[in-house]
OpenMM code with the backbone's topology and positions (N, CA, C; nanometers):
from openmm import Vec3, app, unit

residues = "MET ALA ARG LYS HIS MET PHE VAL THR GLY THR ASP GLY LYS THR ARG GLU LEU PRO VAL ASP GLU LYS HIS LEU ASP LYS GLN ILE ARG GLU HIS ARG ASN ALA GLY ARG GLU VAL THR VAL LEU ASP GLU ASP GLU ARG ILE LYS TYR GLY LEU LEU ALA GLU LYS ILE ARG ARG THR THR GLY TYR".split()
positions = [
    Vec3(2.0232, -1.9284, 1.5966),
    Vec3(1.9222, -1.8403, 1.6502),
    Vec3(1.9561, -1.6966, 1.6090),
    Vec3(1.8552, -1.6252, 1.5631),
    Vec3(1.8739, -1.4863, 1.5205),
    Vec3(1.8841, -1.3955, 1.6427),
    Vec3(1.9682, -1.2978, 1.6305),
    Vec3(1.9855, -1.2013, 1.7382),
    Vec3(1.8608, -1.1134, 1.7474),
    Vec3(1.8190, -1.0806, 1.8687),
    Vec3(1.7011, -0.9982, 1.8918),
    Vec3(1.7430, -0.8575, 1.9324),
    Vec3(1.6589, -0.7614, 1.8980),
    Vec3(1.6798, -0.6218, 1.9335),
    Vec3(1.5526, -0.5713, 1.9995),
    Vec3(1.5655, -0.5085, 2.1171),
    Vec3(1.4499, -0.4563, 2.1891),
    Vec3(1.4540, -0.3044, 2.1891),
    Vec3(1.3428, -0.2460, 2.1465),
    Vec3(1.3276, -0.1015, 2.1471),
    Vec3(1.2163, -0.0679, 2.2442),
    Vec3(1.2451, 0.0212, 2.3379),
    Vec3(1.1490, 0.0578, 2.4417),
    Vec3(1.1228, 0.2077, 2.4328),
    Vec3(0.9947, 0.2424, 2.4235),
    Vec3(0.9543, 0.3824, 2.4202),
    Vec3(0.8970, 0.4178, 2.5557),
    Vec3(0.9590, 0.5159, 2.6204),
    Vec3(0.9158, 0.5572, 2.7532),
    Vec3(0.8012, 0.6558, 2.7485),
    Vec3(0.7558, 0.6961, 2.8651),
    Vec3(0.6452, 0.7910, 2.8746),
    Vec3(0.6850, 0.9286, 2.8230),
    Vec3(0.8164, 0.9542, 2.8121),
    Vec3(0.8640, 1.0820, 2.7584),
    Vec3(0.8657, 1.0842, 2.6055),
    Vec3(0.8315, 0.9696, 2.5423),
    Vec3(0.8267, 0.9609, 2.3973),
    Vec3(0.9581, 0.9247, 2.3320),
    Vec3(1.0633, 0.9093, 2.4095),
    Vec3(1.1937, 0.8737, 2.3541),
    Vec3(1.2078, 0.7218, 2.3476),
    Vec3(1.2644, 0.6763, 2.2366),
    Vec3(1.2855, 0.5329, 2.2167),
    Vec3(1.4325, 0.5011, 2.2338),
    Vec3(1.4568, 0.3917, 2.3059),
    Vec3(1.5936, 0.3474, 2.3312),
    Vec3(1.6061, 0.2003, 2.2943),
    Vec3(1.7232, 0.1623, 2.2470),
    Vec3(1.7497, 0.0210, 2.2227),
    Vec3(1.8159, -0.0352, 2.3478),
    Vec3(1.7609, -0.1434, 2.3980),
    Vec3(1.8122, -0.2047, 2.5197),
    Vec3(1.8654, -0.3441, 2.4894),
    Vec3(1.9625, -0.3903, 2.5697),
    Vec3(2.0135, -0.5265, 2.5514),
    Vec3(1.9035, -0.6285, 2.5808),
    Vec3(1.9064, -0.7381, 2.5081),
    Vec3(1.8056, -0.8430, 2.5234),
    Vec3(1.8662, -0.9608, 2.5980),
    Vec3(1.7951, -1.0054, 2.6998),
    Vec3(1.8321, -1.1278, 2.7710),
    Vec3(1.7462, -1.2391, 2.7113),
    Vec3(1.8024, -1.3147, 2.6181),
    Vec3(1.7272, -1.4159, 2.5433),
    Vec3(1.6529, -1.5146, 2.6338),
    Vec3(1.7143, -1.5525, 2.7443),
    Vec3(1.6535, -1.6511, 2.8333),
    Vec3(1.5354, -1.5952, 2.9112),
    Vec3(1.5304, -1.4643, 2.9290),
    Vec3(1.4244, -1.4027, 3.0088),
    Vec3(1.3511, -1.2931, 2.9320),
    Vec3(1.3388, -1.3111, 2.8013),
    Vec3(1.2783, -1.2094, 2.7163),
    Vec3(1.1342, -1.1799, 2.7564),
    Vec3(1.0543, -1.2831, 2.7824),
    Vec3(0.9142, -1.2611, 2.8212),
    Vec3(0.9038, -1.1784, 2.9487),
    Vec3(0.9869, -1.2102, 3.0458),
    Vec3(0.9869, -1.1360, 3.1718),
    Vec3(1.0293, -0.9911, 3.1489),
    Vec3(1.1299, -0.9723, 3.0663),
    Vec3(1.1811, -0.8388, 3.0354),
    Vec3(1.0712, -0.7538, 2.9690),
    Vec3(1.0014, -0.8116, 2.8719),
    Vec3(0.8921, -0.7409, 2.8042),
    Vec3(0.7816, -0.7074, 2.9027),
    Vec3(0.7424, -0.8032, 2.9828),
    Vec3(0.6351, -0.7846, 3.0807),
    Vec3(0.6673, -0.6722, 3.1798),
    Vec3(0.7911, -0.6675, 3.2265),
    Vec3(0.8304, -0.5636, 3.3221),
    Vec3(0.8218, -0.4238, 3.2606),
    Vec3(0.8655, -0.4097, 3.1356),
    Vec3(0.8584, -0.2792, 3.0697),
    Vec3(0.7133, -0.2383, 3.0443),
    Vec3(0.6309, -0.3316, 2.9986),
    Vec3(0.4897, -0.2996, 2.9723),
    Vec3(0.4171, -0.2641, 3.1019),
    Vec3(0.4475, -0.3341, 3.2099),
    Vec3(0.3856, -0.3025, 3.3388),
    Vec3(0.4262, -0.1642, 3.3883),
    Vec3(0.5421, -0.1158, 3.3445),
    Vec3(0.5901, 0.0177, 3.3820),
    Vec3(0.5329, 0.1255, 3.2889),
    Vec3(0.4472, 0.0849, 3.1936),
    Vec3(0.3835, 0.1803, 3.1049),
    Vec3(0.4632, 0.2152, 2.9814),
    Vec3(0.5603, 0.1322, 2.9474),
    Vec3(0.6425, 0.1575, 2.8295),
    Vec3(0.5939, 0.0707, 2.7135),
    Vec3(0.6170, 0.1184, 2.5913),
    Vec3(0.5844, 0.0415, 2.4714),
    Vec3(0.7085, -0.0360, 2.4298),
    Vec3(0.6926, -0.1643, 2.4026),
    Vec3(0.8057, -0.2515, 2.3719),
    Vec3(0.7898, -0.3110, 2.2324),
    Vec3(0.8988, -0.3064, 2.1545),
    Vec3(0.9035, -0.3699, 2.0238),
    Vec3(1.0291, -0.4547, 2.0175),
    Vec3(1.0126, -0.5811, 1.9796),
    Vec3(1.1265, -0.6723, 1.9669),
    Vec3(1.1352, -0.7154, 1.8214),
    Vec3(1.2521, -0.6973, 1.7627),
    Vec3(1.2757, -0.7326, 1.6232),
    Vec3(1.3927, -0.8288, 1.6128),
    Vec3(1.3870, -0.9165, 1.5128),
    Vec3(1.5056, -0.9970, 1.4860),
    Vec3(1.5940, -0.9181, 1.3895),
    Vec3(1.7082, -0.9735, 1.3553),
    Vec3(1.8068, -0.9019, 1.2744),
    Vec3(1.7504, -0.8600, 1.1380),
    Vec3(1.6771, -0.9500, 1.0711),
    Vec3(1.6203, -0.9185, 0.9393),
    Vec3(1.5166, -0.8073, 0.9472),
    Vec3(1.4303, -0.8131, 1.0487),
    Vec3(1.3286, -0.7087, 1.0651),
    Vec3(1.3931, -0.5740, 1.0936),
    Vec3(1.4968, -0.5750, 1.1756),
    Vec3(1.5646, -0.4498, 1.2085),
    Vec3(1.6245, -0.3851, 1.0830),
    Vec3(1.6856, -0.4656, 0.9981),
    Vec3(1.7421, -0.4140, 0.8737),
    Vec3(1.6307, -0.3595, 0.7845),
    Vec3(1.5218, -0.4351, 0.7716),
    Vec3(1.4100, -0.3943, 0.6867),
    Vec3(1.3520, -0.2601, 0.7322),
    Vec3(1.3262, -0.2459, 0.8615),
    Vec3(1.2688, -0.1217, 0.9125),
    Vec3(1.3697, -0.0067, 0.9112),
    Vec3(1.4965, -0.0378, 0.9259),
    Vec3(1.5993, 0.0652, 0.9153),
    Vec3(1.6062, 0.1219, 0.7749),
    Vec3(1.5975, 0.0344, 0.6754),
    Vec3(1.5970, 0.0808, 0.5368),
    Vec3(1.4714, 0.1608, 0.5052),
    Vec3(1.3594, 0.1187, 0.5589),
    Vec3(1.2341, 0.1919, 0.5400),
    Vec3(1.2420, 0.3303, 0.6037),
    Vec3(1.2968, 0.3383, 0.7241),
    Vec3(1.3128, 0.4677, 0.7918),
    Vec3(1.4039, 0.5600, 0.7120),
    Vec3(1.5105, 0.5050, 0.6557),
    Vec3(1.6018, 0.5857, 0.5739),
    Vec3(1.5312, 0.6384, 0.4496),
    Vec3(1.4497, 0.5542, 0.3869),
    Vec3(1.3749, 0.5963, 0.2685),
    Vec3(1.2768, 0.7075, 0.3029),
    Vec3(1.2103, 0.6960, 0.4162),
    Vec3(1.1160, 0.8005, 0.4599),
    Vec3(1.1903, 0.9306, 0.4863),
    Vec3(1.3072, 0.9235, 0.5504),
    Vec3(1.3870, 1.0428, 0.5766),
    Vec3(1.4280, 1.1121, 0.4470),
    Vec3(1.4696, 1.0337, 0.3477),
    Vec3(1.5122, 1.0914, 0.2206),
    Vec3(1.3970, 1.1577, 0.1454),
    Vec3(1.2800, 1.0974, 0.1482),
    Vec3(1.1685, 1.1497, 0.0702),
    Vec3(1.0938, 1.2633, 0.1399),
    Vec3(1.0964, 1.2667, 0.2724),
    Vec3(1.0209, 1.3687, 0.3440),
    Vec3(1.1094, 1.4796, 0.4001),
    Vec3(1.2372, 1.4550, 0.4119),
    Vec3(1.3269, 1.5551, 0.4651),
    Vec3(1.3359, 1.5564, 0.6166),
    Vec3(1.2765, 1.4560, 0.6842),
    Vec3(1.2839, 1.4491, 0.8305),
    Vec3(1.4096, 1.3843, 0.8777),
] * unit.nanometer
topology = app.Topology()
chain = topology.addChain("A")
for resn in residues:
    res = topology.addResidue(resn, chain)
    for name in ("N", "CA", "C"):
        topology.addAtom(name, app.Element.getBySymbol(name[0]), res)
């Protein structure tokens, strides 16, 4: 089973990576969404892919 990574964006606009409880992932997502937070769950491959994309954007735009 691939490891999961959960990123939660709060109402303040800050995104945090939170530990994932694999057995209760649906409940965890539901609780954050009900609190008005945006939730993104990625597996290990997706996290690497988006991390590389973010690095490329930083290099080309200077952000």
